VEXTI-189186 format. One record per residue (C-alpha): chain; x, y, z. Coordinates in nm, 3 decimals. Each point is the difference from the previous one (the first is absolute). Example, Ala and Ser with C-alpha at 12.3 -4.5 7.8 and 13.67 -1.06 7.14 Angstrom:
<torvos>
<torvo cadena="A" px="1.230" py="-0.450" pz="0.780"/>
<torvo cadena="A" px="0.137" py="0.344" pz="-0.066"/>
</torvos>
This chain:
<torvos>
<torvo cadena="A" px="7.846" py="-2.972" pz="5.708"/>
<torvo cadena="A" px="-0.216" py="-0.267" pz="0.163"/>
<torvo cadena="A" px="0.163" py="-0.311" pz="0.146"/>
<torvo cadena="A" px="-0.057" py="-0.297" pz="-0.231"/>
<torvo cadena="A" px="0.136" py="-0.345" pz="-0.066"/>
<torvo cadena="A" px="-0.054" py="-0.325" pz="-0.186"/>
<torvo cadena="A" px="-0.078" py="-0.287" pz="0.231"/>
<torvo cadena="A" px="-0.121" py="-0.360" pz="-0.018"/>
<torvo cadena="A" px="-0.376" py="-0.026" pz="0.067"/>
<torvo cadena="A" px="0.060" py="-0.206" pz="0.313"/>
<torvo cadena="A" px="0.196" py="0.284" pz="0.158"/>
<torvo cadena="A" px="-0.233" py="0.292" pz="-0.058"/>
<torvo cadena="A" px="0.010" py="0.213" pz="0.311"/>
<torvo cadena="A" px="-0.294" py="-0.008" pz="0.237"/>
<torvo cadena="A" px="-0.084" py="-0.362" pz="-0.079"/>
<torvo cadena="A" px="0.118" py="-0.144" pz="0.327"/>
<torvo cadena="A" px="-0.170" py="-0.185" pz="0.280"/>
<torvo cadena="A" px="0.068" py="0.284" pz="0.241"/>
<torvo cadena="A" px="-0.333" py="0.170" pz="-0.074"/>
<torvo cadena="A" px="-0.293" py="-0.212" pz="0.115"/>
<torvo cadena="A" px="-0.252" py="0.218" pz="-0.184"/>
<torvo cadena="A" px="0.197" py="0.069" pz="-0.313"/>
<torvo cadena="A" px="-0.190" py="0.108" pz="-0.309"/>
<torvo cadena="A" px="0.137" py="-0.003" pz="-0.347"/>
<torvo cadena="A" px="-0.024" py="0.318" pz="-0.195"/>
<torvo cadena="A" px="-0.254" py="0.076" pz="-0.267"/>
<torvo cadena="A" px="0.075" py="-0.261" pz="-0.265"/>
<torvo cadena="A" px="-0.082" py="0.046" pz="-0.368"/>
<torvo cadena="A" px="0.061" py="-0.260" pz="-0.271"/>
<torvo cadena="A" px="0.013" py="0.101" pz="-0.364"/>
<torvo cadena="A" px="0.052" py="-0.141" pz="-0.347"/>
<torvo cadena="A" px="0.008" py="0.278" pz="-0.258"/>
<torvo cadena="A" px="0.112" py="0.062" pz="-0.355"/>
<torvo cadena="A" px="0.059" py="0.370" pz="-0.063"/>
<torvo cadena="A" px="0.208" py="0.228" pz="-0.218"/>
<torvo cadena="A" px="0.259" py="0.247" pz="0.135"/>
<torvo cadena="A" px="-0.106" py="-0.034" pz="0.362"/>
<torvo cadena="A" px="-0.195" py="-0.230" pz="0.230"/>
<torvo cadena="A" px="-0.161" py="0.120" pz="0.322"/>
<torvo cadena="A" px="0.044" py="-0.238" pz="0.290"/>
<torvo cadena="A" px="-0.242" py="0.175" pz="0.235"/>
<torvo cadena="A" px="-0.083" py="0.321" pz="0.185"/>
<torvo cadena="A" px="0.052" py="0.046" pz="0.373"/>
<torvo cadena="A" px="-0.001" py="0.279" pz="0.257"/>
<torvo cadena="A" px="0.208" py="-0.055" pz="0.313"/>
<torvo cadena="A" px="-0.157" py="0.111" pz="0.328"/>
<torvo cadena="A" px="0.109" py="0.323" pz="0.160"/>
<torvo cadena="A" px="-0.096" py="0.021" pz="0.365"/>
<torvo cadena="A" px="0.117" py="0.043" pz="0.355"/>
<torvo cadena="A" px="0.059" py="-0.370" pz="0.051"/>
<torvo cadena="A" px="0.174" py="-0.048" pz="-0.336"/>
<torvo cadena="A" px="0.240" py="0.293" pz="0.034"/>
<torvo cadena="A" px="0.358" py="-0.115" pz="-0.043"/>
<torvo cadena="A" px="-0.103" py="-0.344" pz="-0.123"/>
<torvo cadena="A" px="0.088" py="-0.071" pz="-0.359"/>
<torvo cadena="A" px="-0.246" py="-0.159" pz="-0.236"/>
<torvo cadena="A" px="0.110" py="-0.297" pz="-0.206"/>
<torvo cadena="A" px="-0.067" py="-0.125" pz="-0.351"/>
<torvo cadena="A" px="0.110" py="-0.342" pz="-0.123"/>
<torvo cadena="A" px="-0.010" py="-0.091" pz="-0.369"/>
<torvo cadena="A" px="0.028" py="-0.357" pz="-0.126"/>
<torvo cadena="A" px="0.042" py="0.022" pz="-0.375"/>
<torvo cadena="A" px="0.112" py="-0.200" pz="-0.301"/>
<torvo cadena="A" px="0.332" py="0.142" pz="-0.111"/>
<torvo cadena="A" px="-0.041" py="0.248" pz="-0.286"/>
<torvo cadena="A" px="0.340" py="0.130" pz="-0.117"/>
<torvo cadena="A" px="0.053" py="0.375" pz="-0.038"/>
<torvo cadena="A" px="-0.328" py="0.079" pz="0.175"/>
<torvo cadena="A" px="-0.032" py="0.251" pz="0.284"/>
<torvo cadena="A" px="-0.207" py="0.025" pz="0.313"/>
<torvo cadena="A" px="-0.153" py="0.346" pz="0.041"/>
<torvo cadena="A" px="-0.208" py="0.150" pz="0.276"/>
<torvo cadena="A" px="-0.208" py="0.295" pz="-0.120"/>
<torvo cadena="A" px="-0.276" py="0.232" pz="0.113"/>
<torvo cadena="A" px="-0.147" py="0.013" pz="-0.352"/>
<torvo cadena="A" px="-0.324" py="-0.178" pz="-0.088"/>
<torvo cadena="A" px="-0.015" py="-0.261" pz="-0.276"/>
<torvo cadena="A" px="-0.165" py="0.254" pz="-0.231"/>
<torvo cadena="A" px="0.288" py="0.241" pz="0.052"/>
<torvo cadena="A" px="0.251" py="-0.279" pz="-0.062"/>
<torvo cadena="A" px="-0.169" py="-0.084" pz="-0.330"/>
<torvo cadena="A" px="0.030" py="0.365" pz="-0.106"/>
<torvo cadena="A" px="0.376" py="-0.033" pz="0.041"/>
<torvo cadena="A" px="0.042" py="-0.322" pz="-0.196"/>
<torvo cadena="A" px="-0.236" py="0.129" pz="-0.272"/>
<torvo cadena="A" px="0.219" py="0.308" pz="-0.049"/>
<torvo cadena="A" px="-0.261" py="0.258" pz="0.101"/>
<torvo cadena="A" px="0.120" py="0.352" pz="0.088"/>
<torvo cadena="A" px="0.346" py="-0.085" pz="-0.129"/>
<torvo cadena="A" px="0.063" py="-0.260" pz="0.270"/>
<torvo cadena="A" px="0.155" py="-0.340" pz="-0.060"/>
<torvo cadena="A" px="-0.006" py="-0.332" pz="0.179"/>
<torvo cadena="A" px="0.352" py="0.065" pz="0.128"/>
<torvo cadena="A" px="-0.124" py="0.322" pz="0.164"/>
<torvo cadena="A" px="-0.192" py="-0.213" pz="0.247"/>
<torvo cadena="A" px="0.333" py="-0.080" pz="0.164"/>
<torvo cadena="A" px="0.049" py="0.369" pz="0.079"/>
<torvo cadena="A" px="-0.334" py="0.002" pz="0.184"/>
<torvo cadena="A" px="0.084" py="-0.305" pz="0.206"/>
<torvo cadena="A" px="0.019" py="0.033" pz="0.377"/>
<torvo cadena="A" px="0.205" py="-0.318" pz="-0.002"/>
<torvo cadena="A" px="0.170" py="-0.190" pz="-0.282"/>
<torvo cadena="A" px="0.188" py="-0.327" pz="-0.001"/>
<torvo cadena="A" px="0.130" py="-0.178" pz="-0.314"/>
<torvo cadena="A" px="-0.034" py="-0.377" pz="-0.009"/>
<torvo cadena="A" px="0.311" py="-0.050" pz="-0.214"/>
<torvo cadena="A" px="0.237" py="0.014" pz="0.297"/>
<torvo cadena="A" px="-0.131" py="-0.304" pz="0.186"/>
<torvo cadena="A" px="0.292" py="-0.202" pz="0.137"/>
<torvo cadena="A" px="0.035" py="-0.334" pz="-0.185"/>
<torvo cadena="A" px="-0.040" py="-0.190" pz="0.327"/>
<torvo cadena="A" px="-0.356" py="0.127" pz="0.030"/>
<torvo cadena="A" px="-0.108" py="-0.148" pz="-0.334"/>
<torvo cadena="A" px="0.003" py="-0.369" pz="0.085"/>
<torvo cadena="A" px="-0.369" py="0.001" pz="-0.090"/>
<torvo cadena="A" px="-0.189" py="0.178" pz="-0.277"/>
<torvo cadena="A" px="-0.136" py="0.250" pz="0.252"/>
<torvo cadena="A" px="0.141" py="0.230" pz="0.263"/>
<torvo cadena="A" px="-0.122" py="0.161" pz="0.322"/>
<torvo cadena="A" px="0.065" py="0.369" pz="0.058"/>
<torvo cadena="A" px="-0.072" py="0.182" pz="0.326"/>
<torvo cadena="A" px="0.005" py="0.373" pz="0.063"/>
<torvo cadena="A" px="-0.086" py="0.237" pz="0.283"/>
<torvo cadena="A" px="-0.217" py="0.311" pz="-0.017"/>
<torvo cadena="A" px="0.076" py="0.293" pz="0.230"/>
<torvo cadena="A" px="-0.235" py="0.248" pz="0.169"/>
<torvo cadena="A" px="0.043" py="0.258" pz="-0.277"/>
<torvo cadena="A" px="-0.208" py="-0.212" pz="-0.240"/>
<torvo cadena="A" px="-0.268" py="-0.114" pz="0.238"/>
<torvo cadena="A" px="-0.351" py="0.129" pz="-0.052"/>
<torvo cadena="A" px="0.050" py="0.012" pz="-0.379"/>
<torvo cadena="A" px="-0.161" py="-0.229" pz="-0.257"/>
<torvo cadena="A" px="0.297" py="-0.172" pz="-0.165"/>
<torvo cadena="A" px="0.011" py="-0.193" pz="-0.327"/>
<torvo cadena="A" px="0.244" py="-0.291" pz="-0.022"/>
<torvo cadena="A" px="0.102" py="-0.047" pz="-0.362"/>
<torvo cadena="A" px="0.221" py="-0.227" pz="-0.212"/>
<torvo cadena="A" px="0.145" py="0.215" pz="-0.282"/>
<torvo cadena="A" px="0.125" py="-0.150" pz="-0.327"/>
<torvo cadena="A" px="-0.027" py="0.274" pz="-0.264"/>
<torvo cadena="A" px="-0.063" py="-0.115" pz="-0.356"/>
<torvo cadena="A" px="-0.059" py="-0.364" pz="0.092"/>
<torvo cadena="A" px="-0.283" py="-0.239" pz="0.065"/>
<torvo cadena="A" px="0.008" py="-0.108" pz="0.364"/>
<torvo cadena="A" px="-0.132" py="-0.334" pz="0.124"/>
<torvo cadena="A" px="-0.004" py="0.057" pz="0.372"/>
<torvo cadena="A" px="-0.080" py="-0.274" pz="0.252"/>
<torvo cadena="A" px="0.039" py="0.125" pz="0.354"/>
<torvo cadena="A" px="-0.099" py="0.012" pz="0.362"/>
<torvo cadena="A" px="0.032" py="0.326" pz="0.192"/>
<torvo cadena="A" px="-0.049" py="0.048" pz="0.372"/>
<torvo cadena="A" px="-0.041" py="0.321" pz="0.201"/>
<torvo cadena="A" px="0.043" py="0.041" pz="0.376"/>
<torvo cadena="A" px="-0.035" py="0.299" pz="0.230"/>
<torvo cadena="A" px="0.197" py="-0.185" pz="0.272"/>
<torvo cadena="A" px="-0.266" py="0.049" pz="0.266"/>
<torvo cadena="A" px="-0.267" py="-0.214" pz="0.172"/>
<torvo cadena="A" px="-0.203" py="-0.243" pz="-0.206"/>
<torvo cadena="A" px="-0.315" py="0.217" pz="-0.023"/>
<torvo cadena="A" px="0.198" py="0.268" pz="-0.187"/>
<torvo cadena="A" px="0.307" py="-0.181" pz="-0.130"/>
<torvo cadena="A" px="-0.097" py="-0.058" pz="-0.360"/>
<torvo cadena="A" px="-0.280" py="0.254" pz="-0.051"/>
<torvo cadena="A" px="0.059" py="0.289" pz="-0.235"/>
<torvo cadena="A" px="-0.084" py="0.346" pz="0.140"/>
<torvo cadena="A" px="-0.346" py="0.012" pz="-0.154"/>
<torvo cadena="A" px="-0.081" py="-0.348" pz="0.135"/>
<torvo cadena="A" px="0.088" py="0.071" pz="0.363"/>
<torvo cadena="A" px="-0.303" py="-0.035" pz="0.227"/>
<torvo cadena="A" px="-0.212" py="-0.225" pz="-0.222"/>
<torvo cadena="A" px="0.020" py="-0.282" pz="0.254"/>
<torvo cadena="A" px="-0.132" py="0.227" pz="0.275"/>
<torvo cadena="A" px="-0.286" py="0.125" pz="-0.220"/>
<torvo cadena="A" px="-0.122" py="-0.347" pz="-0.093"/>
<torvo cadena="A" px="0.051" py="-0.141" pz="0.347"/>
<torvo cadena="A" px="-0.222" py="0.280" pz="0.135"/>
<torvo cadena="A" px="-0.259" py="-0.072" pz="-0.268"/>
<torvo cadena="A" px="-0.014" py="-0.372" pz="0.084"/>
<torvo cadena="A" px="-0.030" py="0.078" pz="0.373"/>
<torvo cadena="A" px="-0.292" py="0.236" pz="-0.076"/>
<torvo cadena="A" px="-0.161" py="-0.270" pz="-0.214"/>
<torvo cadena="A" px="0.037" py="-0.246" pz="0.288"/>
<torvo cadena="A" px="-0.180" py="0.236" pz="0.237"/>
<torvo cadena="A" px="-0.272" py="0.082" pz="-0.255"/>
<torvo cadena="A" px="-0.058" py="-0.370" pz="-0.066"/>
<torvo cadena="A" px="-0.138" py="-0.025" pz="0.355"/>
<torvo cadena="A" px="-0.245" py="0.281" pz="-0.074"/>
<torvo cadena="A" px="-0.092" py="-0.170" pz="-0.329"/>
<torvo cadena="A" px="-0.083" py="-0.324" pz="0.184"/>
<torvo cadena="A" px="-0.226" py="0.197" pz="0.233"/>
<torvo cadena="A" px="-0.188" py="0.128" pz="-0.307"/>
<torvo cadena="A" px="-0.079" py="-0.349" pz="-0.131"/>
<torvo cadena="A" px="-0.350" py="-0.013" pz="0.147"/>
<torvo cadena="A" px="-0.109" py="0.328" pz="-0.159"/>
<torvo cadena="A" px="0.178" py="-0.090" pz="-0.326"/>
<torvo cadena="A" px="-0.197" py="-0.324" pz="-0.019"/>
<torvo cadena="A" px="-0.319" py="0.207" pz="-0.049"/>
<torvo cadena="A" px="0.148" py="0.206" pz="-0.284"/>
<torvo cadena="A" px="-0.050" py="-0.042" pz="-0.375"/>
<torvo cadena="A" px="0.143" py="-0.341" pz="-0.095"/>
<torvo cadena="A" px="0.216" py="0.107" pz="-0.296"/>
<torvo cadena="A" px="0.137" py="0.306" pz="0.179"/>
<torvo cadena="A" px="0.077" py="-0.202" pz="0.312"/>
<torvo cadena="A" px="0.189" py="-0.272" pz="-0.191"/>
<torvo cadena="A" px="0.192" py="0.253" pz="-0.210"/>
<torvo cadena="A" px="0.101" py="0.184" pz="0.316"/>
<torvo cadena="A" px="0.118" py="-0.324" pz="0.164"/>
<torvo cadena="A" px="0.217" py="-0.075" pz="-0.303"/>
<torvo cadena="A" px="0.137" py="0.355" pz="-0.004"/>
<torvo cadena="A" px="0.106" py="-0.029" pz="0.365"/>
<torvo cadena="A" px="0.176" py="-0.332" pz="-0.068"/>
<torvo cadena="A" px="0.185" py="0.124" pz="-0.309"/>
<torvo cadena="A" px="0.106" py="0.324" pz="0.172"/>
<torvo cadena="A" px="0.137" py="-0.189" pz="0.300"/>
<torvo cadena="A" px="0.181" py="-0.254" pz="-0.220"/>
<torvo cadena="A" px="0.155" py="0.278" pz="-0.207"/>
<torvo cadena="A" px="0.151" py="0.174" pz="0.301"/>
<torvo cadena="A" px="0.114" py="-0.316" pz="0.179"/>
<torvo cadena="A" px="0.173" py="-0.136" pz="-0.312"/>
<torvo cadena="A" px="0.184" py="0.327" pz="-0.058"/>
<torvo cadena="A" px="0.108" py="0.022" pz="0.365"/>
<torvo cadena="A" px="0.150" py="-0.352" pz="-0.020"/>
<torvo cadena="A" px="0.175" py="0.096" pz="-0.324"/>
<torvo cadena="A" px="0.151" py="0.319" pz="0.141"/>
<torvo cadena="A" px="0.119" py="-0.168" pz="0.321"/>
<torvo cadena="A" px="0.165" py="-0.271" pz="-0.206"/>
<torvo cadena="A" px="0.149" py="0.276" pz="-0.215"/>
<torvo cadena="A" px="0.152" py="0.152" pz="0.314"/>
<torvo cadena="A" px="0.192" py="-0.322" pz="0.064"/>
<torvo cadena="A" px="0.115" py="-0.109" pz="-0.345"/>
<torvo cadena="A" px="-0.046" py="0.303" pz="-0.225"/>
<torvo cadena="A" px="-0.229" py="-0.193" pz="-0.234"/>
<torvo cadena="A" px="-0.315" py="-0.099" pz="0.186"/>
<torvo cadena="A" px="-0.275" py="-0.219" pz="-0.142"/>
<torvo cadena="A" px="-0.083" py="0.150" pz="-0.338"/>
<torvo cadena="A" px="-0.292" py="-0.238" pz="-0.039"/>
<torvo cadena="A" px="-0.155" py="0.141" pz="0.318"/>
<torvo cadena="A" px="0.038" py="0.355" pz="-0.129"/>
<torvo cadena="A" px="-0.179" py="-0.097" pz="-0.322"/>
<torvo cadena="A" px="-0.268" py="-0.183" pz="0.201"/>
<torvo cadena="A" px="-0.043" py="0.315" pz="0.210"/>
<torvo cadena="A" px="-0.048" py="0.213" pz="-0.313"/>
<torvo cadena="A" px="-0.255" py="-0.244" pz="-0.142"/>
<torvo cadena="A" px="-0.197" py="-0.008" pz="0.326"/>
<torvo cadena="A" px="-0.001" py="0.378" pz="0.024"/>
<torvo cadena="A" px="-0.124" py="0.033" pz="-0.358"/>
<torvo cadena="A" px="-0.285" py="-0.244" pz="0.068"/>
<torvo cadena="A" px="-0.084" py="0.197" pz="0.315"/>
<torvo cadena="A" px="0.002" py="0.324" pz="-0.199"/>
<torvo cadena="A" px="-0.239" py="-0.144" pz="-0.259"/>
<torvo cadena="A" px="-0.232" py="-0.134" pz="0.271"/>
<torvo cadena="A" px="-0.015" py="0.336" pz="0.176"/>
<torvo cadena="A" px="-0.081" py="0.183" pz="-0.323"/>
<torvo cadena="A" px="-0.271" py="-0.258" pz="-0.075"/>
<torvo cadena="A" px="-0.159" py="0.036" pz="0.345"/>
<torvo cadena="A" px="0.005" py="0.379" pz="-0.020"/>
<torvo cadena="A" px="-0.146" py="0.012" pz="-0.350"/>
<torvo cadena="A" px="-0.276" py="-0.244" pz="0.095"/>
<torvo cadena="A" px="-0.094" py="0.207" pz="0.306"/>
<torvo cadena="A" px="0.001" py="0.317" pz="-0.210"/>
<torvo cadena="A" px="-0.202" py="-0.157" pz="-0.282"/>
<torvo cadena="A" px="-0.299" py="0.207" pz="0.121"/>
<torvo cadena="A" px="-0.264" py="-0.178" pz="-0.208"/>
<torvo cadena="A" px="-0.314" py="-0.199" pz="0.077"/>
<torvo cadena="A" px="0.076" py="-0.234" pz="-0.292"/>
<torvo cadena="A" px="0.208" py="-0.272" pz="0.167"/>
<torvo cadena="A" px="0.086" py="-0.171" pz="-0.329"/>
<torvo cadena="A" px="0.133" py="0.323" pz="-0.148"/>
<torvo cadena="A" px="0.194" py="0.061" pz="0.320"/>
<torvo cadena="A" px="0.168" py="-0.341" pz="-0.024"/>
<torvo cadena="A" px="0.080" py="0.045" pz="-0.370"/>
<torvo cadena="A" px="0.152" py="0.345" pz="0.051"/>
<torvo cadena="A" px="0.205" py="-0.121" pz="0.295"/>
<torvo cadena="A" px="0.124" py="-0.308" pz="-0.187"/>
<torvo cadena="A" px="0.098" py="0.204" pz="-0.306"/>
<torvo cadena="A" px="0.181" py="0.263" pz="0.206"/>
<torvo cadena="A" px="0.187" py="-0.246" pz="0.221"/>
<torvo cadena="A" px="0.099" py="-0.222" pz="-0.295"/>
<torvo cadena="A" px="0.140" py="0.294" pz="-0.196"/>
<torvo cadena="A" px="0.190" py="0.129" pz="0.300"/>
<torvo cadena="A" px="0.128" py="-0.348" pz="0.087"/>
<torvo cadena="A" px="0.143" py="-0.055" pz="-0.348"/>
<torvo cadena="A" px="0.174" py="0.340" pz="-0.002"/>
<torvo cadena="A" px="0.136" py="-0.050" pz="0.353"/>
<torvo cadena="A" px="0.147" py="-0.341" pz="-0.075"/>
<torvo cadena="A" px="0.162" py="0.121" pz="-0.322"/>
<torvo cadena="A" px="0.180" py="0.255" pz="0.216"/>
<torvo cadena="A" px="0.078" py="-0.270" pz="0.257"/>
<torvo cadena="A" px="0.175" py="-0.213" pz="-0.264"/>
<torvo cadena="A" px="0.249" py="0.283" pz="-0.048"/>
<torvo cadena="A" px="0.031" py="0.078" pz="0.371"/>
<torvo cadena="A" px="0.089" py="-0.361" pz="0.079"/>
<torvo cadena="A" px="0.309" py="0.030" pz="-0.221"/>
<torvo cadena="A" px="0.161" py="0.233" pz="0.256"/>
<torvo cadena="A" px="0.125" py="-0.296" pz="0.198"/>
<torvo cadena="A" px="0.307" py="0.174" pz="0.143"/>
<torvo cadena="A" px="-0.203" py="0.295" pz="0.128"/>
<torvo cadena="A" px="-0.138" py="0.010" pz="0.353"/>
<torvo cadena="A" px="-0.246" py="0.262" pz="-0.120"/>
<torvo cadena="A" px="-0.332" py="-0.169" pz="-0.073"/>
<torvo cadena="A" px="-0.099" py="0.290" pz="-0.227"/>
<torvo cadena="A" px="0.317" py="0.066" pz="-0.201"/>
<torvo cadena="A" px="-0.201" py="0.031" pz="-0.326"/>
<torvo cadena="A" px="-0.294" py="0.196" pz="0.138"/>
<torvo cadena="A" px="0.122" py="0.322" pz="-0.166"/>
<torvo cadena="A" px="0.071" py="-0.165" pz="-0.335"/>
<torvo cadena="A" px="-0.217" py="0.005" pz="-0.312"/>
<torvo cadena="A" px="-0.105" py="-0.364" pz="0.059"/>
<torvo cadena="A" px="-0.195" py="0.114" pz="0.308"/>
<torvo cadena="A" px="-0.190" py="0.272" pz="-0.189"/>
<torvo cadena="A" px="-0.291" py="-0.217" pz="-0.129"/>
<torvo cadena="A" px="-0.108" py="-0.132" pz="0.340"/>
<torvo cadena="A" px="0.067" py="0.338" pz="0.166"/>
<torvo cadena="A" px="-0.213" py="0.177" pz="-0.262"/>
<torvo cadena="A" px="-0.280" py="-0.254" pz="0.045"/>
<torvo cadena="A" px="-0.013" py="0.081" pz="0.370"/>
<torvo cadena="A" px="-0.081" py="0.359" pz="-0.103"/>
<torvo cadena="A" px="-0.273" py="-0.131" pz="-0.233"/>
<torvo cadena="A" px="-0.142" py="-0.213" pz="0.283"/>
<torvo cadena="A" px="-0.003" py="0.299" pz="0.236"/>
<torvo cadena="A" px="-0.191" py="0.199" pz="-0.264"/>
<torvo cadena="A" px="-0.259" py="-0.278" pz="-0.036"/>
<torvo cadena="A" px="-0.047" py="-0.011" pz="0.378"/>
<torvo cadena="A" px="-0.047" py="0.377" pz="0.005"/>
<torvo cadena="A" px="-0.261" py="-0.026" pz="-0.277"/>
<torvo cadena="A" px="-0.189" py="-0.276" pz="0.184"/>
<torvo cadena="A" px="0.008" py="0.196" pz="0.324"/>
<torvo cadena="A" px="-0.123" py="0.316" pz="-0.170"/>
<torvo cadena="A" px="-0.298" py="-0.189" pz="-0.143"/>
<torvo cadena="A" px="-0.077" py="-0.157" pz="0.338"/>
<torvo cadena="A" px="-0.011" py="0.341" pz="0.170"/>
<torvo cadena="A" px="-0.289" py="0.099" pz="-0.228"/>
<torvo cadena="A" px="-0.236" py="-0.221" pz="0.201"/>
<torvo cadena="A" px="0.133" py="0.089" pz="0.345"/>
<torvo cadena="A" px="-0.115" py="0.285" pz="0.218"/>
<torvo cadena="A" px="0.261" py="0.223" pz="0.163"/>
<torvo cadena="A" px="0.106" py="-0.130" pz="0.337"/>
<torvo cadena="A" px="0.202" py="-0.268" pz="0.170"/>
<torvo cadena="A" px="-0.044" py="-0.257" pz="-0.281"/>
<torvo cadena="A" px="0.124" py="0.245" pz="-0.265"/>
<torvo cadena="A" px="0.303" py="0.082" pz="0.210"/>
<torvo cadena="A" px="0.080" py="-0.369" pz="0.043"/>
<torvo cadena="A" px="-0.023" py="-0.063" pz="-0.376"/>
<torvo cadena="A" px="0.236" py="0.288" pz="-0.073"/>
<torvo cadena="A" px="0.239" py="-0.121" pz="0.271"/>
<torvo cadena="A" px="0.000" py="-0.350" pz="-0.149"/>
<torvo cadena="A" px="0.073" py="0.131" pz="-0.347"/>
<torvo cadena="A" px="0.279" py="0.223" pz="0.133"/>
<torvo cadena="A" px="0.175" py="-0.276" pz="0.197"/>
<torvo cadena="A" px="-0.023" py="-0.261" pz="-0.274"/>
<torvo cadena="A" px="0.120" py="0.236" pz="-0.270"/>
<torvo cadena="A" px="0.274" py="0.126" pz="0.229"/>
<torvo cadena="A" px="0.138" py="-0.356" pz="0.014"/>
<torvo cadena="A" px="-0.053" py="-0.065" pz="-0.371"/>
<torvo cadena="A" px="0.172" py="0.326" pz="-0.101"/>
<torvo cadena="A" px="0.290" py="-0.048" pz="0.245"/>
<torvo cadena="A" px="0.198" py="-0.198" pz="-0.259"/>
<torvo cadena="A" px="-0.061" py="0.248" pz="-0.288"/>
<torvo cadena="A" px="0.105" py="0.282" pz="0.237"/>
<torvo cadena="A" px="0.319" py="-0.189" pz="0.082"/>
<torvo cadena="A" px="0.064" py="-0.066" pz="-0.370"/>
<torvo cadena="A" px="-0.039" py="0.365" pz="-0.097"/>
<torvo cadena="A" px="0.134" py="0.190" pz="0.300"/>
<torvo cadena="A" px="0.248" py="-0.218" pz="0.188"/>
<torvo cadena="A" px="0.253" py="-0.120" pz="-0.255"/>
<torvo cadena="A" px="0.286" py="0.088" pz="0.237"/>
<torvo cadena="A" px="-0.152" py="-0.171" pz="0.304"/>
<torvo cadena="A" px="0.230" py="-0.224" pz="0.204"/>
<torvo cadena="A" px="-0.044" py="-0.376" pz="0.030"/>
<torvo cadena="A" px="-0.101" py="0.046" pz="0.366"/>
<torvo cadena="A" px="-0.272" py="0.250" pz="-0.084"/>
<torvo cadena="A" px="-0.128" py="-0.212" pz="-0.289"/>
<torvo cadena="A" px="-0.042" py="-0.308" pz="0.218"/>
<torvo cadena="A" px="-0.161" py="0.200" pz="0.282"/>
<torvo cadena="A" px="-0.231" py="0.181" pz="-0.243"/>
<torvo cadena="A" px="-0.124" py="-0.308" pz="-0.185"/>
<torvo cadena="A" px="-0.020" py="-0.248" pz="0.288"/>
<torvo cadena="A" px="-0.160" py="0.227" pz="0.257"/>
<torvo cadena="A" px="-0.255" py="0.140" pz="-0.247"/>
<torvo cadena="A" px="-0.091" py="-0.363" pz="-0.079"/>
<torvo cadena="A" px="-0.023" py="-0.077" pz="0.371"/>
<torvo cadena="A" px="-0.223" py="0.299" pz="0.076"/>
<torvo cadena="A" px="-0.247" py="-0.072" pz="-0.280"/>
<torvo cadena="A" px="-0.017" py="-0.364" pz="0.112"/>
<torvo cadena="A" px="-0.083" py="0.105" pz="0.357"/>
<torvo cadena="A" px="-0.270" py="0.236" pz="-0.127"/>
<torvo cadena="A" px="-0.157" py="-0.262" pz="-0.229"/>
<torvo cadena="A" px="-0.015" py="-0.254" pz="0.284"/>
<torvo cadena="A" px="-0.200" py="0.261" pz="0.195"/>
<torvo cadena="A" px="-0.228" py="0.080" pz="-0.295"/>
<torvo cadena="A" px="-0.077" py="-0.363" pz="-0.086"/>
<torvo cadena="A" px="-0.039" py="-0.123" pz="0.359"/>
<torvo cadena="A" px="-0.240" py="0.286" pz="0.085"/>
<torvo cadena="A" px="-0.182" py="-0.037" pz="-0.336"/>
<torvo cadena="A" px="0.051" py="0.368" pz="-0.071"/>
<torvo cadena="A" px="0.027" py="-0.080" pz="-0.370"/>
<torvo cadena="A" px="-0.383" py="-0.019" pz="-0.006"/>
<torvo cadena="A" px="-0.013" py="0.380" pz="0.002"/>
<torvo cadena="A" px="0.169" py="-0.006" pz="-0.341"/>
<torvo cadena="A" px="-0.279" py="-0.201" pz="-0.165"/>
<torvo cadena="A" px="-0.248" py="0.177" pz="-0.223"/>
<torvo cadena="A" px="-0.370" py="-0.047" pz="0.063"/>
<torvo cadena="A" px="-0.124" py="0.164" pz="-0.322"/>
<torvo cadena="A" px="0.029" py="-0.177" pz="-0.338"/>
<torvo cadena="A" px="-0.032" py="0.326" pz="-0.197"/>
<torvo cadena="A" px="0.358" py="0.087" pz="0.092"/>
<torvo cadena="A" px="0.122" py="-0.285" pz="-0.222"/>
<torvo cadena="A" px="-0.160" py="0.169" pz="-0.300"/>
<torvo cadena="A" px="0.186" py="0.328" pz="0.045"/>
</torvos>
């Protein structure tokens, strides 16, 4: 049995002035109306050398719901629904048998009900660390209106205190990324003279892409550092980061498609690029509207494996196919040699970046949050570095057709 107690909010342990760098735990607020059960949140307590012997903590502030029970389970929400729906002969009450911890809320001492809510604190031992836990309010056969705040703590230093297992290390990843961006910004400034001689539209689009990419990463870093202190962060900055990254993504696709237009007809090139970028932009922002709803997730790509991401992911495959077609036509007028090799290299690198997201969607559904952020952000960083080189050195000129007959093929 885990130690637990009902306590006034002002006396919750750990909230003293003794710690000068105290961080609250991960804090989640909720207002839900469910039937049979209501999931507070999911959390995985850290298991590591420095956390060994230290108990994790959860603190629930909840409106009093008589005859309800607090359960901690390893089951997913889908598995819980199979119980309450009576599948495989199971019943809602059978969920109690699966509980790793159960506490009924009908035995609260009268002295703790001076208000319409109560605060409940419990400890989590080492035997349940490293496991994704579901914290659930169970009220079989009833509609549940659940207004709550739940807080999780690993009882360690502020950079790890409130982070669930899968979120550990995100601060370090994004801090490294921002440091790299700071160093690369110096190299980018050194390229300004050569960039000034580049194609006007490409140069301006590249400038905007650099700005949006930097803003995206800086905003998220501020959000995650704030999250480390108060368990909430600045949700508006996370959303702003996602918007900036989506704009950056659309700009990069537009630049690449324009470079790989491979036609002497400049008007047709502009029309094709505009049509492709507009279609992709609409599909990407429809996905973004759903992704922005994951406000309590630190993962910027929590919905990237869902069906809402499929349209924009599929269109990246279509775009890669169009680039391949354009490149194949361009090679018809080139003689074998260094120029042909460069064209094939360009097509390979651009399509490698474009198809990185479809590959993730199809093959990496079980990827960790750390890997996802590394995979997406560093692939974006690498293609940005390469495009700065291509535009500043005017290497995109090798991708321009010199023969109008190719447009009639």
